[in-house]
PyMOL CGO cylinders between C-alpha atoms (Angstrom):
from pymol import cmd
from pymol.cgo import CYLINDER

trace = [
    CYLINDER, 28.64, -23.59, 39.73, 25.94, -24.64, 37.72, 0.3, 1, 1, 1, 1, 1, 1,
    CYLINDER, 25.94, -24.64, 37.72, 23.51, -21.43, 36.00, 0.3, 1, 1, 1, 1, 1, 1,
    CYLINDER, 23.51, -21.43, 36.00, 20.02, -21.77, 36.23, 0.3, 1, 1, 1, 1, 1, 1,
    CYLINDER, 20.02, -21.77, 36.23, 18.47, -20.94, 32.95, 0.3, 1, 1, 1, 1, 1, 1,
    CYLINDER, 18.47, -20.94, 32.95, 15.11, -19.11, 33.40, 0.3, 1, 1, 1, 1, 1, 1,
    CYLINDER, 15.11, -19.11, 33.40, 11.63, -20.30, 32.08, 0.3, 1, 1, 1, 1, 1, 1,
    CYLINDER, 11.63, -20.30, 32.08, 10.22, -17.94, 30.15, 0.3, 1, 1, 1, 1, 1, 1,
    CYLINDER, 10.22, -17.94, 30.15, 6.55, -18.58, 28.93, 0.3, 1, 1, 1, 1, 1, 1,
    CYLINDER, 6.55, -18.58, 28.93, 5.68, -19.37, 25.09, 0.3, 1, 1, 1, 1, 1, 1,
    CYLINDER, 5.68, -19.37, 25.09, 4.53, -15.87, 23.74, 0.3, 1, 1, 1, 1, 1, 1,
    CYLINDER, 4.53, -15.87, 23.74, 2.44, -15.07, 25.76, 0.3, 1, 1, 1, 1, 1, 1,
    CYLINDER, 2.44, -15.07, 25.76, -0.48, -12.73, 24.03, 0.3, 1, 1, 1, 1, 1, 1,
    CYLINDER, -0.48, -12.73, 24.03, 0.67, -9.09, 24.02, 0.3, 1, 1, 1, 1, 1, 1,
    CYLINDER, 0.67, -9.09, 24.02, -1.57, -6.41, 23.17, 0.3, 1, 1, 1, 1, 1, 1,
    CYLINDER, -1.57, -6.41, 23.17, -0.57, -2.43, 20.94, 0.3, 1, 1, 1, 1, 1, 1,
    CYLINDER, -0.57, -2.43, 20.94, -0.17, 0.15, 23.33, 0.3, 1, 1, 1, 1, 1, 1,
    CYLINDER, -0.17, 0.15, 23.33, -2.16, 3.45, 22.35, 0.3, 1, 1, 1, 1, 1, 1,
    CYLINDER, -2.16, 3.45, 22.35, 1.00, 4.45, 20.76, 0.3, 1, 1, 1, 1, 1, 1,
    CYLINDER, 1.00, 4.45, 20.76, 2.02, 1.70, 19.09, 0.3, 1, 1, 1, 1, 1, 1,
    CYLINDER, 2.02, 1.70, 19.09, -1.48, 1.93, 17.96, 0.3, 1, 1, 1, 1, 1, 1,
    CYLINDER, -1.48, 1.93, 17.96, -1.35, 5.58, 16.67, 0.3, 1, 1, 1, 1, 1, 1,
    CYLINDER, -1.35, 5.58, 16.67, 2.01, 4.78, 15.22, 0.3, 1, 1, 1, 1, 1, 1,
    CYLINDER, 2.01, 4.78, 15.22, 0.52, 1.92, 12.91, 0.3, 1, 1, 1, 1, 1, 1,
    CYLINDER, 0.52, 1.92, 12.91, -2.33, 3.87, 11.96, 0.3, 1, 1, 1, 1, 1, 1,
    CYLINDER, -2.33, 3.87, 11.96, -0.64, 7.16, 11.05, 0.3, 1, 1, 1, 1, 1, 1,
    CYLINDER, -0.64, 7.16, 11.05, 1.89, 5.02, 9.27, 0.3, 1, 1, 1, 1, 1, 1,
    CYLINDER, 1.89, 5.02, 9.27, -1.25, 3.60, 7.28, 0.3, 1, 1, 1, 1, 1, 1,
    CYLINDER, -1.25, 3.60, 7.28, -2.49, 6.51, 6.16, 0.3, 1, 1, 1, 1, 1, 1,
    CYLINDER, -2.49, 6.51, 6.16, 0.89, 7.88, 5.10, 0.3, 1, 1, 1, 1, 1, 1,
    CYLINDER, 0.89, 7.88, 5.10, 1.57, 4.53, 3.15, 0.3, 1, 1, 1, 1, 1, 1,
    CYLINDER, 1.57, 4.53, 3.15, -2.55, 4.37, 1.67, 0.3, 1, 1, 1, 1, 1, 1,
    CYLINDER, -2.55, 4.37, 1.67, -1.75, 8.45, 0.83, 0.3, 1, 1, 1, 1, 1, 1,
    CYLINDER, -1.75, 8.45, 0.83, 1.25, 7.71, -0.89, 0.3, 1, 1, 1, 1, 1, 1,
    CYLINDER, 1.25, 7.71, -0.89, -0.32, 4.80, -2.71, 0.3, 1, 1, 1, 1, 1, 1,
    CYLINDER, -0.32, 4.80, -2.71, -3.15, 7.12, -3.84, 0.3, 1, 1, 1, 1, 1, 1,
    CYLINDER, -3.15, 7.12, -3.84, -0.90, 10.27, -5.33, 0.3, 1, 1, 1, 1, 1, 1,
    CYLINDER, -0.90, 10.27, -5.33, 1.50, 7.06, -7.47, 0.3, 1, 1, 1, 1, 1, 1,
    CYLINDER, 1.50, 7.06, -7.47, -2.63, 6.28, -8.75, 0.3, 1, 1, 1, 1, 1, 1,
    CYLINDER, -2.63, 6.28, -8.75, -2.89, 9.68, -9.56, 0.3, 1, 1, 1, 1, 1, 1,
    CYLINDER, -2.89, 9.68, -9.56, 0.44, 10.26, -11.26, 0.3, 1, 1, 1, 1, 1, 1,
    CYLINDER, 0.44, 10.26, -11.26, 0.33, 7.42, -13.33, 0.3, 1, 1, 1, 1, 1, 1,
    CYLINDER, 0.33, 7.42, -13.33, -3.47, 7.95, -14.85, 0.3, 1, 1, 1, 1, 1, 1,
    CYLINDER, -3.47, 7.95, -14.85, -2.11, 11.52, -15.19, 0.3, 1, 1, 1, 1, 1, 1,
    CYLINDER, -2.11, 11.52, -15.19, 0.69, 10.20, -17.76, 0.3, 1, 1, 1, 1, 1, 1,
    CYLINDER, 0.69, 10.20, -17.76, -1.71, 7.78, -19.22, 0.3, 1, 1, 1, 1, 1, 1,
    CYLINDER, -1.71, 7.78, -19.22, -3.71, 11.14, -20.17, 0.3, 1, 1, 1, 1, 1, 1,
    CYLINDER, -3.71, 11.14, -20.17, -0.57, 12.30, -21.39, 0.3, 1, 1, 1, 1, 1, 1,
    CYLINDER, -0.57, 12.30, -21.39, -0.11, 9.33, -23.83, 0.3, 1, 1, 1, 1, 1, 1,
    CYLINDER, -0.11, 9.33, -23.83, 1.75, 6.48, -22.24, 0.3, 1, 1, 1, 1, 1, 1,
    CYLINDER, 1.75, 6.48, -22.24, 1.29, 3.11, -22.25, 0.3, 1, 1, 1, 1, 1, 1,
    CYLINDER, 1.29, 3.11, -22.25, 0.43, 0.74, -19.77, 0.3, 1, 1, 1, 1, 1, 1,
    CYLINDER, 0.43, 0.74, -19.77, 3.35, -1.10, -20.54, 0.3, 1, 1, 1, 1, 1, 1,
    CYLINDER, 3.35, -1.10, -20.54, 5.84, 1.30, -20.33, 0.3, 1, 1, 1, 1, 1, 1,
    CYLINDER, 5.84, 1.30, -20.33, 4.39, 2.67, -17.26, 0.3, 1, 1, 1, 1, 1, 1,
    CYLINDER, 4.39, 2.67, -17.26, 4.50, -0.66, -15.61, 0.3, 1, 1, 1, 1, 1, 1,
    CYLINDER, 4.50, -0.66, -15.61, 7.87, -1.15, -16.79, 0.3, 1, 1, 1, 1, 1, 1,
    CYLINDER, 7.87, -1.15, -16.79, 8.50, 2.17, -15.21, 0.3, 1, 1, 1, 1, 1, 1,
    CYLINDER, 8.50, 2.17, -15.21, 7.29, 1.21, -11.87, 0.3, 1, 1, 1, 1, 1, 1,
    CYLINDER, 7.29, 1.21, -11.87, 7.63, -1.77, -11.08, 0.3, 1, 1, 1, 1, 1, 1,
    CYLINDER, 7.63, -1.77, -11.08, 3.87, -2.36, -11.17, 0.3, 1, 1, 1, 1, 1, 1,
    CYLINDER, 3.87, -2.36, -11.17, 1.64, -4.87, -13.01, 0.3, 1, 1, 1, 1, 1, 1,
    CYLINDER, 1.64, -4.87, -13.01, -0.01, -4.02, -16.04, 0.3, 1, 1, 1, 1, 1, 1,
    CYLINDER, -0.01, -4.02, -16.04, -2.59, -5.50, -14.30, 0.3, 1, 1, 1, 1, 1, 1,
    CYLINDER, -2.59, -5.50, -14.30, -2.52, -2.78, -11.52, 0.3, 1, 1, 1, 1, 1, 1,
    CYLINDER, -2.52, -2.78, -11.52, -2.34, -0.23, -14.30, 0.3, 1, 1, 1, 1, 1, 1,
    CYLINDER, -2.34, -0.23, -14.30, -5.12, -1.33, -16.29, 0.3, 1, 1, 1, 1, 1, 1,
    CYLINDER, -5.12, -1.33, -16.29, -7.33, -1.90, -13.46, 0.3, 1, 1, 1, 1, 1, 1,
    CYLINDER, -7.33, -1.90, -13.46, -6.71, 1.32, -12.26, 0.3, 1, 1, 1, 1, 1, 1,
    CYLINDER, -6.71, 1.32, -12.26, -7.20, 3.09, -15.83, 0.3, 1, 1, 1, 1, 1, 1,
    CYLINDER, -7.20, 3.09, -15.83, -11.00, 1.37, -15.97, 0.3, 1, 1, 1, 1, 1, 1,
    CYLINDER, -11.00, 1.37, -15.97, -11.27, 2.11, -12.63, 0.3, 1, 1, 1, 1, 1, 1,
    CYLINDER, -11.27, 2.11, -12.63, -10.98, 6.10, -13.50, 0.3, 1, 1, 1, 1, 1, 1,
    CYLINDER, -10.98, 6.10, -13.50, -12.92, 5.14, -16.71, 0.3, 1, 1, 1, 1, 1, 1,
    CYLINDER, -12.92, 5.14, -16.71, -15.88, 3.80, -14.71, 0.3, 1, 1, 1, 1, 1, 1,
    CYLINDER, -15.88, 3.80, -14.71, -15.40, 6.77, -11.93, 0.3, 1, 1, 1, 1, 1, 1,
    CYLINDER, -15.40, 6.77, -11.93, -15.81, 9.51, -14.94, 0.3, 1, 1, 1, 1, 1, 1,
    CYLINDER, -15.81, 9.51, -14.94, -18.55, 7.71, -16.43, 0.3, 1, 1, 1, 1, 1, 1,
    CYLINDER, -18.55, 7.71, -16.43, -20.41, 7.88, -13.17, 0.3, 1, 1, 1, 1, 1, 1,
    CYLINDER, -20.41, 7.88, -13.17, -20.46, 4.09, -12.91, 0.3, 1, 1, 1, 1, 1, 1,
    CYLINDER, -20.46, 4.09, -12.91, -18.98, 4.18, -9.14, 0.3, 1, 1, 1, 1, 1, 1,
]
cmd.load_cgo(trace, "trace")
């Protein structure tokens, strides 16, 4: 007796269900909120005298990211935004 293998078409196009879309959107919002929270906390630490290098080491983020956040915050406070 020989087993017959079912052929499956190669990855047919799939769509997201409304529930999947909602779940993904909510997760992205939570992620964005978390990143903004980290940004605010880092900028608070900067205002208390923490160096970019120390913050980068502590957070595992790049010095470029922290420097950019500082520059963006400075621009926003000067009305350059």
